[in-house]
N, C-alpha and C positions, 0 to 999 in steps of 0.2 A: 504494499500498502504506499505510494507517493505521497510528499509531505499535502499537497491539496485535498487530494483524498481522503488522510487524517482530518484534517481540519474540517471538511465537512460534515464526518462522521460525528466528531466531538462536539458539532453543532447540534447535530440533530441530537442526540445525546440529551445535551445539556438542554434545549425545548424542550424533549419530553419531559424533563426532571420537572424542569419547569411548572408546567401547564399539570403535569399530575399534583403536585404539590399547592397549585392555587388551586384546583380543583379538590383536593382535599381539605382546605382551609375554609372554601366554600361551602362543603358538606355539611363542617361540623358548626359553621356559621349557621346555614339555614334549621340545623338540627334545633340546635340553639331555640333560635326565634320562633319555629315552629310551636314548638313544645313551650315556652313563655306564653305563645297566643295562646292555645290550648288551655292550657291550665290555668292563666292569668283570668281569661273569658268567662271560665267554669265560677269564680266567686266576684265577677264584676257586676254590678249593682247600684242603683240613684244613692242607696243609704251608707256606701262607704264613703260616701262625701257629704253626708247629713250626720252623719254620728263619730263620735271618739271611737279609740280603740275599746277602751273598758266594755263597749256594747258592742263589738265586731264591726267598727268603722274604722277608716282611716281618716277624716278631719281633722284632727289634733295631730297626725303624724307629718300631713304633707301644707299646714298652717306651721310646723316647727322646722320642715327641713326648709319651707321658704324663708322662715325668719332668719334662719341662721346662715344662708346662700348669701340671702341679698344683705345683710350686714355684714358679711366679710368681704363682697365684693366693694362695697361702699368704703370699706378700710381699708383693702389691699389697691383700688384704681389709684387712687391720689396720687401713694406712698410710688407704688408702680411705674407709674407715667411721669412721675417727676425725677425719678431716678435713671429712667428712659430716656429722659430730654437731656436731663446733667449729661450721661454717659457720651451721648451724640453732641449736641451741642456746645458742651462748656470742656466737659470729661477729655475729648478729643483721642489720643492717643496716649495718653500719659499711663508711667503703671498701675497707678492707683483705680483708673479707670479697666487696666485690663485684666486687675485681678477682682473688681466688682462685678465684669460680664464672665469671667471663669466662675468664679462663687454663685453666679444667679444659676448658671449653668450647671452645677455640679447641686443644686436645693432644687433643680427640674425635675433629676430623677433621684432625689433621694426617697426613699419609702416613706408612702404616707404612715406607716405606723413610725417610722422614727419620728416626725414631726410630733403625732397626737402623744407619744411618751416624752418628748421635752416640754408641749405645753401641761402636760399631767406634772409635768417636776414644778413646774413653775406658776400653775393658776389654779390645779384640783388640791395638791398635797397639803398648802398651806390654808386653806377653807375648808379642809375636809372633808367634800363632797363635790361631785360633778355639778355643772352648769354652765348654762348655756355660753355664757360670756368664754370660757376655754373652749367651747365647741366653733365659737364665731374667728377667736384670733388662730386655734388650727387652721382650719380653712383658709383665711388671709396668707398666712404664711405659704401653703400650698399653691394658692393662686397666686401672689406677689411677683415668684421668679419667671413667670408664664406673661405679666403685666409685662415685666423690664424689658425680658426681651424683645417681646412684638414691639413695642414702641419705640427700641433702641432700632431694630430693622428696618423697621417701617419710616420712620426718619432719616435714615440712612440712605434709603431709596428716590426721594427728594434730589432734585440734580444741585448741585453748589450753586450752579451760576445764578438761580432763585433768593439765595442767601445774598450773592455778590450786590446785586440787583435792589435788594431792599436797603442794602448797608449805602448803597453809591444814592438813592434817593434821603438818605438822612432819616432812615426808619430806627427807631428803637430796637435793639435786642431781641427783647421781649414779646413787643410789635411781630416781630417778622417771625417768631417762632409761634403766635398766639395765629395770625392773620394769613402766612401762609404756608411755611411748613405743616403745622398741624393741618390745617384742613386742606392741604394736597394729600396727605398720609388717612385722614380721618377715617377712609372705607378698610384699609387694612388694618387699623388700630380697633374698629369697631369688631371685626373680624377675628381677630384674635381675642378680644373681651369674650366675645361670645363664646368661645371657644375653650377660654380657660374657666368660664362660667358653667361650663357644662361636664369642666375634669371634674369641679368639686362639689355640682350638684349631686352627684351620684357615689363619693365618698364617704366609706363606713368606719375605715380603719380610726381614721385622728376620732371619731366622734365617742367610739368605744369608750376611751378612756377619758374626754374628756367633757361631753355632754351628756351622755349616756343616752336614754330616751323615758318617756313617762308614759302611760295608758291615756291621759288629762289632758283635756285642755289648760293652758296656762299662757300668759305671758312675760314671766317673771323670771327673766335671764340669769338671776341669782342663785336659782334651784336646779336641777336635773331637769332638762329640757326635751321636750318630744323630737322625735327624727325618723324619716321614712327608712333611711337607711339601715340602723342599728336594730329596726324593730323586724324588718325583714329577715337579719341576720338571725334575731332571737327566733321568730315566727318559723323558720322552716324548720328548726327541730324542736317544736311543740310536740308536747303528744298527742293533741284534739287534731284531727282532719281538716274540722273547720278553719281553727287557725292556721294551717298550713296554706289549705286555697288562699286564707285571707293574704298570707306573704306572698302569691304566686301572684293576686292581684294588684299586690304594692308594686312589686319587679315590674310587671309590666304596663302600670303608669309612668315608672319612672323611666323607663327605658325608652317609651314612647314620647317625654321630655327631652329626653337627653340627645334622642335619635333626630328631635324637630330642630334642636337648638345647631347640631353638628349642621341639618340640610341647610338650614338659615346662611350659617357661615360658611359652606360651601359655594354658596348661591352670590353670597356678597362677592368672594374669591373672582367668579367667573365674571360676573357683573363687571367688577374692578377692569379685569381685562377685555 
């Protein structure tokens, strides 16, 4: 077999292997989705959204997950965007800026359970019990590096000439950043924020040690706070079949919501291009 035929043979082999592994992944993904839809719809009813977990409903859990995720987003977005703006517009290529970027990348790959354990040590142990504020901080820490990296990368795509044009017109730098650079990168930044929100809204591990969950409706973040993801984890091993079905319904609702966020994010990316 000459060199050309050998290369063609290897190319066909690796093409078949690539297609085969892709199909295998799709089969497992389809299996998971079909199972989730079948088992989730069995317990789906309007009562899930009007009653709390204590009465075999999900209302308080959906409320708790929404509050934790929204407040974590409110905390993470300003800090992350300001950090990303500084890295791109003020930090330039200094060693400190490079260190911050590397640290952000490390935090993005850090296991969420590690973040949860860290927040548990600093916000749960001192007060002696789980609380909603600890869950918010844990989710915000998970979201922060994604926001920083997204803002940094999107601002970096704006041509340098636009900045120079603003300086030539005598516009203050903060106005150039707000009115020209961020406006030009707003679609990419919004997409990154949506994907970051989709990441934290489905997290379970960091909430196990921080906010916990509750069967009752509450607005007191100083106490154990209801969360859908932790309750799904608990319901999956519940001895009563009805409660297990309730967990499947919660998992389906969460999966549909996260999928919708990802679809919106992908749509915004395609619309930008």
